Structure formats: structure tokens, C-alpha cells
C-alpha positions in Angstrom: 0.0 0.0 0.0 2.7 2.5 1.0 4.7 1.7 -2.1 1.7 2.5 -4.3 1.1 5.8 -2.4 4.8 6.8 -2.8 4.4 6.1 -6.5 1.4 8.5 -6.5 3.5 11.1 -4.8 6.3 10.7 -7.4 3.6 11.3 -10.0 2.9 14.6 -8.4 6.5 15.6 -8.7 6.5 14.6 -12.4 3.6 16.9 -12.9 5.8 19.7 -11.7 8.2 19.0 -14.5 5.4 18.8 -17.0 4.0 22.1 -15.8 7.4 23.6 -16.4 7.6 22.3 -19.9 4.1 23.6 -20.8 4.8 27.0 -19.2 8.0 27.4 -21.2 6.0 26.8 -24.4 3.3 29.4 -23.4 6.0 31.8 -22.3 7.8 31.8 -25.7 4.5 32.2 -27.5 3.5 35.1 -25.4 6.9 36.7 -25.7 6.8 36.1 -29.4 3.5 37.8 -30.0 4.4 40.9 -27.9 7.9 41.0 -29.4 6.5 40.8 -33.0 4.6 44.0 -32.5 7.5 45.9 -30.8 10.2 44.6 -33.1 8.5 46.0 -36.2 8.3 49.4 -34.5 12.0 49.2 -33.5 13.0 48.0 -37.0 11.3 50.9 -38.7 12.7 53.5 -36.3 16.3 52.5 -36.3 18.8 50.9 -38.6 21.3 49.9 -35.9 20.8 46.5 -34.3 22.2 45.5 -31.0 22.3 42.0 -29.7 20.5 41.5 -26.4 22.1 39.0 -24.1 20.2 37.9 -21.0 22.1 37.4 -17.8 22.8 33.9 -16.7 20.5 32.6 -14.0 21.6 33.2 -10.4 19.1 30.7 -9.1 20.4 27.6 -7.4 18.4 24.3 -7.8 18.8 21.3 -5.6 22.2 19.6 -5.8 22.7 15.9 -6.3 24.0 15.7 -2.7 20.9 17.4 -1.4 18.7 15.0 -3.3 20.7 12.0 -2.1 20.1 13.2 1.5 16.3 12.9 1.2 15.3 10.3 3.8 11.9 11.3 5.2 8.6 12.4 3.9 9.4 15.9 5.3 12.7 15.9 3.3 10.9 15.0 0.1 8.2 17.7 0.6 11.0 20.2 1.3 12.8 19.2 -1.9 9.6 19.5 -3.9 9.0 23.0 -2.4 12.6 24.0 -3.1 12.2 23.0 -6.7 9.0 25.0 -7.0 10.6 28.0 -5.4 13.7 27.8 -7.5 11.7 27.5 -10.7 9.5 30.5 -9.9 12.5 32.6 -8.8 14.2 31.6 -12.1 11.1 32.6 -14.1 10.8 35.9 -12.2 14.5 36.6 -12.8 13.9 36.1 -16.6 10.9 38.4 -16.6 12.8 41.1 -14.8 15.3 41.3 -17.6 12.6 42.0 -20.2 11.5 45.5 -21.3 8.5 46.5 -19.1 6.1 46.4 -22.0 6.8 42.8 -22.6 6.5 41.7 -19.0 2.7 41.8 -18.6 1.8 38.5 -20.3 4.7 36.6 -18.7 3.7 38.0 -15.3 0.2 36.6 -15.9 1.8 33.2 -16.9 3.9 33.3 -13.7 0.8 33.9 -11.6 -1.0 30.9 -13.2 2.1 28.8 -12.7 2.3 29.7 -9.0 -1.4 28.7 -8.5 -0.8 25.4 -10.4 2.3 24.6 -8.4 0.6 25.4 -5.1 -2.3 23.1 -6.0 0.2 20.3 -6.9 2.0 20.8 -3.5 -1.3 20.7 -1.6 -2.2 17.4 -3.4 1.2 16.0 -2.7 0.9 17.0 1.0 -2.5 15.2 1.2 -1.1 12.1 -0.4 1.8 12.0 2.0 -0.5 12.6 5.0 -2.1 9.2 4.3 1.4 7.5 4.5 2.6 9.3 7.6 4.0 12.4 9.2 7.0 14.4 8.0 9.3 12.2 10.2 8.3 9.0 8.4 11.2 7.4 6.7 10.9 6.7 3.0 11.1 2.9 2.5 14.2 1.6 0.8 12.3 -0.2 -1.9 10.8 3.2 -3.2 13.6 5.6 -2.2 15.7 5.1 -5.4 12.6 5.7 -7.6 11.7 8.9 -5.7 15.3 10.2 -5.7 15.5 9.5 -9.5 12.2 11.4 -10.0 13.4 14.4 -8.0 16.7 14.5 -10.1 14.7 14.2 -13.3 12.3 16.9 -12.4 15.1 19.2 -11.3 16.9 18.6 -14.6 13.6 19.3 -16.5 13.0 22.5 -14.7 16.6 23.8 -15.4 16.3 22.7 -19.0 12.9 24.4 -19.4 14.4 27.7 -18.1 17.5 27.4 -20.3 15.2 26.9 -23.2 13.0 29.8 -22.2 16.1 32.1 -21.9 17.3 31.1 -25.3 13.9 31.6 -26.9 13.4 35.0 -25.3 16.9 36.0 -26.3 16.2 35.1 -29.9 12.9 37.1 -29.8 14.7 40.2 -28.4 17.1 40.3 -31.4 
């Protein structure tokens, strides 16, 4: 029974990664449409072009060591929350680098993302409550699967933000 519940919790974490991927797609589409209108204005008013380079992210995601140290339900929930917070901070950092007129749509997307992630966290919390409290040790037979899932989601979130940065950079040219 517990093994099945831990699998459900891992599924919640995978949803976080999928949310990131879908948000990146929406983000580039939103930035693209607002950039299309402003780039035609810029192109007609100037003949000089400058290459916009976004700053590298300063957000730190979970390290492999931190992931390997997950031992309890509380540790897992804290890792999930850390991934959420890092992704949102990375997203906000990207938005802050955009011209103000292009931030609006992405701020709306960020707000929707925050709501979605909070709902996923609440669902995860409910699923874990059935298994036990935060001090409950994660059984050895499911621990590897959960740690692999956390690592995969972390990598997906970082990749989604790298992709978003690249797409936004291209749109700003």
C-alpha cells in the first residue's frame, strides 16, 4: 500500500516537471507575439541593431548531494517545495530582464504557474499525509525511484528555463 502511495507522490512531482515544460511553451509564444509588434516598430525607427544577451540565472536548484540526503517524507516535501521556489524565482529573474512592455503576459503566466504549483504541492501533501508524518522514513524499496524522480524533475526545470532564456533572447534580437 505504502509503495503505491509513494508512486502517486512521485507522479505529483513529475507533474511539476510537465508544468514547467508547458509553461515554457506558453512563455515563448507570449513573448513572441508581444515581441513581434514591438520589433516591427523598432526595426522601422532604427537601422542599428544590438544583440540583447540575457544574464545567466543566479538561481540555485537542488544539488545531487541534497537530493541523495532525502530520507523522510518531510525531506521529500521540502525538496519539492525547493524545486517549486527555484523555478518560480528563475522565471521571475527572466521576466525582470525584459522590457517593461513585454513583462505583462509573462507575469500573468507566472501567476498561473504559482497557483498550479501550489495546487500540486497541496495534493502531494494530502497524499503523503495518508502515508505518515514528516518524520516518516521513505522505505528503501521506493527511495531510489523517488530520488531519481526528483533528479529528473530538477533537470527538466533547469532545461525548461535554459530553453526559455534562449527563446526570449532570440525574440529580443
